[in-house]
C-alpha positions in Angstrom: -15.3 -19.7 17.6 -12.8 -22.5 16.9 -12.3 -21.2 13.3 -11.7 -17.7 14.7 -9.1 -19.0 17.2 -7.5 -21.0 14.4 -7.2 -17.9 12.2 -5.6 -16.0 15.1 -3.1 -18.8 15.6 -2.2 -18.8 11.9 -1.8 -15.0 12.0 0.7 -15.4 14.8 2.5 -18.2 12.9 2.5 -16.0 9.8 4.1 -13.1 11.7 6.9 -15.4 12.8 7.3 -16.8 9.3 7.6 -13.4 7.7 10.2 -12.2 10.3 12.0 -15.5 9.9 12.3 -15.1 6.1 13.6 -11.6 6.6 16.2 -13.0 8.9 17.2 -15.7 6.4 17.5 -13.2 3.5 19.4 -10.7 5.6 22.7 -9.4 4.2 24.3 -9.5 7.6 22.4 -11.4 10.3 25.0 -10.6 13.0 24.4 -6.9 12.6 20.6 -7.0 13.0 19.5 -4.6 15.7 17.0 -6.7 17.7 16.1 -3.8 19.9 15.0 -1.9 16.8 13.0 -5.0 15.6 11.3 -5.3 19.0 10.7 -1.6 19.1 9.2 -1.6 15.6 6.9 -4.6 16.3 5.9 -3.1 19.6 5.1 0.3 18.1 3.0 -1.4 15.4 1.1 -3.5 18.0 0.5 -0.5 20.3 -0.7 1.7 17.3 -3.0 -1.2 16.2 -4.6 -1.6 19.6 -5.0 2.1 20.1 -6.6 2.7 16.7 -8.8 -0.4 16.6 -9.7 -1.1 20.2 -9.3 2.0 22.4 -12.6 3.8 22.1 -11.6 7.5 22.3 -8.6 6.9 19.9 -10.9 5.0 17.6 -13.4 7.9 17.7 -10.7 10.4 16.9 -9.5 8.2 14.0 -13.0 7.9 12.8 -13.0 11.7 12.5 -9.9 11.6 10.3 -11.5 8.8 8.2 -14.7 10.9 7.9 -12.5 13.8 6.7 -11.1 11.6 3.8 -14.7 10.5 3.0 -15.7 14.2 2.8 -12.8 14.8 0.4 -14.5 12.2 -1.9 -17.7 14.3 -1.8 -15.8 17.5 -2.5 -14.0 16.0 -5.5 -17.4 14.7 -6.7 -18.7 18.2 -6.9 -15.8 19.1 -9.2 -16.4 16.0 -11.3 -20.1 16.9 -11.6 -19.1 20.3 -12.9 -16.8 18.7 -15.5 -18.8 15.6 -16.5 -22.4 16.4 -15.5 -24.8 13.5 -15.3 -22.2 11.0 -16.2 -21.0 11.1 -12.5 -24.4 9.7 -11.5 -23.9 6.5 -13.6 -22.8 3.6 -11.5 -23.9 0.8 -13.8 -20.4 0.1 -15.1 -17.0 0.3 -13.3 -15.6 2.2 -16.3 -17.8 5.2 -15.7 -17.2 5.1 -11.9 -13.4 4.9 -12.4 -13.2 7.6 -15.1 -15.4 10.3 -13.6 -15.2 9.6 -9.9 -11.9 7.8 -9.0 -9.5 9.6 -11.3 -10.8 13.1 -10.4 -10.3 12.2 -6.7 -6.6 11.7 -7.4 -6.2 15.1 -9.0 -8.1 16.9 -6.2 -6.2 15.3 -3.4 -2.9 16.0 -5.0 -3.8 19.7 -5.2 -5.0 19.6 -1.6 -1.8 17.9 -0.4 0.2 20.6 -2.2 -1.7 23.3 -0.4 -1.2 21.6 3.0 2.6 21.4 2.2 2.7 25.0 1.2 1.1 26.0 4.5 3.5 23.9 6.5 0.8 21.7 8.0 1.9 18.4 6.3 5.5 18.9 7.4 4.4 19.2 11.1 2.4 16.0 10.9 5.3 14.2 9.2 7.7 15.5 11.9 5.6 14.3 14.8 5.3 10.8 13.3 9.0 10.7 12.5 9.9 11.8 16.1 7.9 8.9 17.5 9.6 6.4 15.3 13.0 7.8 15.9 12.6 7.6 19.7 11.1 4.1 19.5 13.6 2.5 17.2 16.7 4.7 17.4 16.7 5.5 13.6 18.5 8.2 11.8 16.7 11.5 11.2 16.6 11.1 7.4 15.1 7.6 7.4 12.6 8.6 10.2 11.4 11.6 8.1 11.3 9.5 4.9 9.2 6.7 6.4 6.8 9.2 8.0 6.5 11.1 4.7 5.7 7.9 2.8 2.6 7.4 4.9 1.1 10.7 3.7 2.6 11.6 0.3 3.8 8.4 -1.3 7.0 6.9 -2.7 7.9 9.5 -5.4 7.2 12.6 -3.3 8.6 11.5 0.1 12.3 11.7 -1.1 11.8 15.4 -1.7 11.2 15.9 2.0 14.7 14.6 2.7 16.4 15.8 -0.4 19.3 17.5 1.5 20.1 14.1 3.1 20.0 11.9 0.1 23.6 12.3 -1.0 25.1 11.1 2.2 22.6 8.4 3.2 24.0 4.9 3.9 23.0 1.8 2.0 20.8 0.7 5.0 19.1 4.2 5.1 18.4 4.0 1.3 16.9 0.6 1.8 14.7 2.0 4.6 13.6 4.8 2.3 12.7 2.5 -0.6 11.0 -0.1 1.6 8.9 2.5 3.3 7.7 3.7 -0.1 6.8 0.1 -1.1 4.9 -0.6 2.1 2.6 2.4 2.2 0.3 4.3 -0.2 -0.1 7.9 -1.1 -3.0 10.0 0.1 -4.4 10.6 -3.4 -4.7 6.9 -4.3 -5.9 6.1 -0.7 -8.9 8.3 -1.2 -9.6 6.7 -4.5 -9.5 3.2 -2.9 -12.0 4.3 -0.4 -14.4 5.2 -3.3 -13.6 1.9 -5.1 -14.2 -0.4 -2.1 -17.0 1.6 -0.4 -18.9 2.4 -3.6 -21.9 4.7 -3.0 -22.5 3.4 0.6 -21.4 6.2 3.0 -21.1 3.8 5.9 -18.9 1.3 3.9 -16.7 4.2 2.7 -16.1 5.2 6.4 -15.2 1.6 7.3 -12.7 1.2 4.5 -11.3 4.7 5.1 -10.6 3.7 8.7 -8.9 0.4 7.6 -6.9 1.9 4.8 -5.6 4.7 7.0 -4.8 2.3 9.7 -3.0 -0.1 7.3 -0.8 2.7 5.9 0.2 3.9 9.4 0.9 0.4 10.8 3.0 -0.5 7.7 5.5 2.3 8.4 7.1 0.6 11.5 6.8 -2.8 9.8 8.6 -1.4 6.8 11.5 -0.3 9.0 11.7 -3.7 10.7 11.8 -5.5 7.4 14.3 -3.1 5.9 16.6 -3.2 8.9 16.6 -7.0 9.0 17.2 -7.4 5.3 19.9 -4.7 5.1 21.2 -3.9 8.7 23.0 -0.7 9.4 26.8 -1.0 9.6 27.9 2.6 9.5 27.5 5.7 11.7 24.4 7.8 10.8 23.2 11.4 11.2 20.6 11.4 14.0 19.5 15.1 13.5 15.8 15.4 12.8 14.8 18.6 10.8 12.2 19.0 8.0 13.5 21.1 5.1 11.5 24.4 4.8 11.2 24.3 1.0 7.7 25.2 -0.2 5.8 24.0 -3.3 4.9 27.0 -5.4 5.4 30.8 -4.8 1.9 31.3 -3.2 -1.2 29.4 -2.3 -2.7 29.4 -5.8 0.6 28.4 -7.4 0.8 25.5 -4.9 -2.7 24.4 -5.9 -1.7 24.6 -9.6 1.5 22.6 -9.1 -0.4 20.0 -7.1 -3.1 19.8 -9.8 -0.5 19.3 -12.5 1.1 16.5 -10.5 -2.3 15.0 -9.8 -3.2 15.0 -13.5 0.1 13.2 -14.3 -0.6 10.6 -11.6 -4.2 10.1 -12.8 -3.1 9.6 -16.4 -0.4 7.2 -15.3 -2.8 5.2 -13.2 -5.4 5.0 -16.0 -2.7 4.1 -18.6 -1.2 1.4 -16.3 -4.6 -0.2 -15.7 -5.5 -0.1 -19.4 -2.2 -1.8 -20.3 -2.2 -4.3 -17.5 -5.8 -5.3 -18.1 -5.0 -5.9 -21.8 -1.9 -7.9 -21.0 -3.8 -10.0 -18.5 -6.4 -10.7 -21.2 -3.6 -11.7 -23.6 -2.0 -14.0 -21.1 -5.3 -15.6 -20.2 -6.0 -16.1 -23.9 -2.8 -18.1 -24.3 -3.3 -20.0 -21.0 -7.0 -20.7 -21.3 -7.6 -21.1 -25.0 -4.4 -22.7 -26.0 -2.8 -24.5 -23.0 -5.9 -25.2 -21.0 -8.1 -26.0 -24.0 -5.6 -28.4 -25.7 -4.6 -30.2 -22.5 -8.1 -30.4 -20.9 -6.9 -28.5 -17.8 -9.8 -26.1 -18.1 -12.3 -28.7 -17.1 -10.2 -30.0 -14.3 -9.7 -26.5 -12.9 -13.4 -25.7 -13.1 -14.3 -29.0 -11.4 -11.6 -28.6 -8.7 -12.6 -25.0 -7.8 -16.4 -25.5 -8.0 -16.6 -23.1 -10.9 -14.8 -20.2 -9.2 -12.2 -20.5 -12.0 -13.5 -21.8 -15.2 -10.2 -22.1 -17.1 -6.4 -21.9 -16.7 -5.6 -18.2 -16.2 -3.2 -15.9 -14.6 -5.6 -15.3 -11.8 -5.8 -19.1 -11.1 -2.0 -19.4 -11.2 -1.5 -16.5 -8.8 -4.2 -17.7 -6.5 -2.6 -21.1 -6.3 0.9 -19.7 -5.7 -0.1 -17.2 -3.0 -2.9 -19.0 -1.2 -0.6 -20.4 1.5 0.5 -16.8 2.2 -3.0 -15.5 2.5 -3.8 -18.5 4.8 -0.9 -17.5 7.0 -2.1 -14.0 7.5 -5.4 -15.4 8.9 -7.7 -15.6 5.9 -10.2 -18.5 6.0 -9.2 -21.4 3.8 -12.2 -21.2 1.6 -11.1 -17.6 0.7 -7.4 -18.3 0.7 -7.1 -18.8 -3.0 -9.1 -15.7 -3.9 -7.1 -13.5 -1.5 -3.9 -15.2 -2.8 -4.9 -14.1 -6.3 -5.2 -10.5 -5.0 -1.7 -10.7 -3.4 -0.2 -12.0 -6.7 -2.0 -9.3 -8.7 -0.6 -6.6 -6.4 3.0 -8.0 -6.7 3.0 -8.7 -10.5 0.7 -5.8 -11.6 -0.1 -3.2 -9.0 -2.3 -2.5 -5.9 -4.8 -0.5 -8.0 -5.5 -3.6 -10.1 -5.8 -5.8 -7.0 -8.2 -3.4 -5.2 -10.3 -3.3 -8.4 -10.5 -7.1 -8.3 -11.3 -7.1 -4.6 -14.1 -4.6 -5.2 -15.5 -6.9 -7.9 -15.1 -10.0 -5.8 -17.0 -8.3 -2.9 -19.8 -7.2 -5.2 -20.1 -10.6 -6.9 -20.0 -12.5 -3.6 -16.8 -14.3 -4.5 -15.6 -13.4 -1.0 -18.4 -13.3 1.5 -16.5 -13.4 4.7 -16.1 -9.7 5.8 -13.1 -10.5 8.0 -11.2 -11.9 5.0 -12.1 -8.8 3.0 -10.7 -6.6 5.8 -7.5 -8.6 6.1 -7.1 -8.5 2.3 -7.5 -4.7 2.5 -4.6 -4.5 4.9 -2.4 -6.9 3.0 -2.8 -5.0 -0.3 -2.2 -1.5 1.2 1.2 -0.8 -0.3 3.1 0.0 -3.5 5.2 -3.2 -3.3 5.1 -4.4 -7.0 7.6 -4.9 -9.8 6.7 -1.7 -11.5 7.6 0.3 -8.4 11.2 -0.9 -8.7 11.6 1.2 -11.9 9.6 4.1 -10.5 11.9 4.4 -7.4 15.2 3.8 -9.2 14.2 6.4 -11.8 12.5 8.9 -9.5 15.0 8.9 -6.6 17.9 8.4 -8.9 17.0 11.6 -10.7 17.2 13.5 -7.4 20.6 12.0 -6.5 22.4 10.3 -9.4 25.3 9.2 -7.2 23.0 6.8 -5.4 21.6 5.2 -8.5 23.8 2.1 -8.3 22.7 1.5 -4.7 19.0 2.1 -5.6 19.2 -0.4 -8.5 21.0 -3.0 -6.3 18.4 -2.7 -3.6 15.2 -2.5 -5.7 14.3 -6.2 -5.6 15.0 -6.3 -1.8 12.8 -3.3 -1.3 9.9 -5.0 -3.0 10.4 -8.0 -0.7 10.6 -5.8 2.3 7.5 -3.8 1.4 5.6 -7.1 0.8 6.6 -8.6 4.1 5.7 -5.3 5.9 2.2 -5.4 4.4 1.8 -9.0 5.3 3.0 -8.3 8.9 0.4 -5.5 9.1 -2.3 -7.8 7.9 -1.3 -10.4 10.5 -1.5 -7.8 13.3 -4.9 -6.7 12.0 -6.1 -10.3 12.0 -5.6 -10.4 15.8 -7.9 -7.4 16.3 -10.6 -7.3 13.6 
């Protein structure tokens, strides 16, 4: 009990530290709208309590989570048609990833495109945007962008507010970018459910609930972080209207467009993991075989970590650097370095790589505390990494070239804002899980 109370206290301290750092790094501390900050944190806390502690809301959310789990099974049927018995192989992660995870991304991209064509996704986005606008007095454009980021990701969400992009202020652009960094797209969310839950249907449902909750809770947190780092100093357009543009000329065309986008995303994910894994191996070869071997650091590290790390490596360095952060969000100290490694991998590489590592740690028993696993799930749930800087500047810049200098200037701050938003969400979750 004392350890639990201690972790709760640390989570509270962490929440204060993350908000304090946002204040310290603010471009204009005097213009921070503290009512917006209070409204955002209040909305995040209320949503967390409703989803995780109020029984009828929790039951309804479980229904949504079950829907996402069912999508995994539907995509599995398509994978079986394409790959046959290979889908049944679960002895290596490579088979699971190639024939189960990647097809899920393609299927959900097509499914999302169909929902958008039918107008269903726009209505969901509008409702969520309306709540945030009323709670935090935001502009219509940034409310819609943040809400869209929860469901369709950082590269697709700007399309929802394309008519607004040209006249958005610097602070609104920051909010758009930070929201994209702090949340994840539906397609990859479903794939994370499969990665973390494996073949266990109950585990899939648990992780589906937590991943969905994390993405929703990070939306108001992203607004708070963005508006503290880059406060609004200009008048804004408060009108709230979702553009009526549709993807595709008919339902089948919408599915085809979504499929093409999903294939591109799946190939990009696979390519990024291939390259990043190879680069990590290269860095570890230099650190472990050369630096660690010649200096004797490998033995010191193995002894100091009780064999959890057997040599100087990128994972060890990241774990060492980010362990205080993971401790602040409420992770137990014995797991702080492992979760710190995950936080570092998400920032330097990407969240797919980090969730893959979390899945392997969970299977190997490296992290045995389920509470620490859940907190890590929340902390990693976002696109806040160095690669996303280029993705956002290139993707949004292609839609509105006149805003490219602003996008480039804010990219690093958006990564910081997205990171702090995910950490604040993890701190809130630490109070309730």
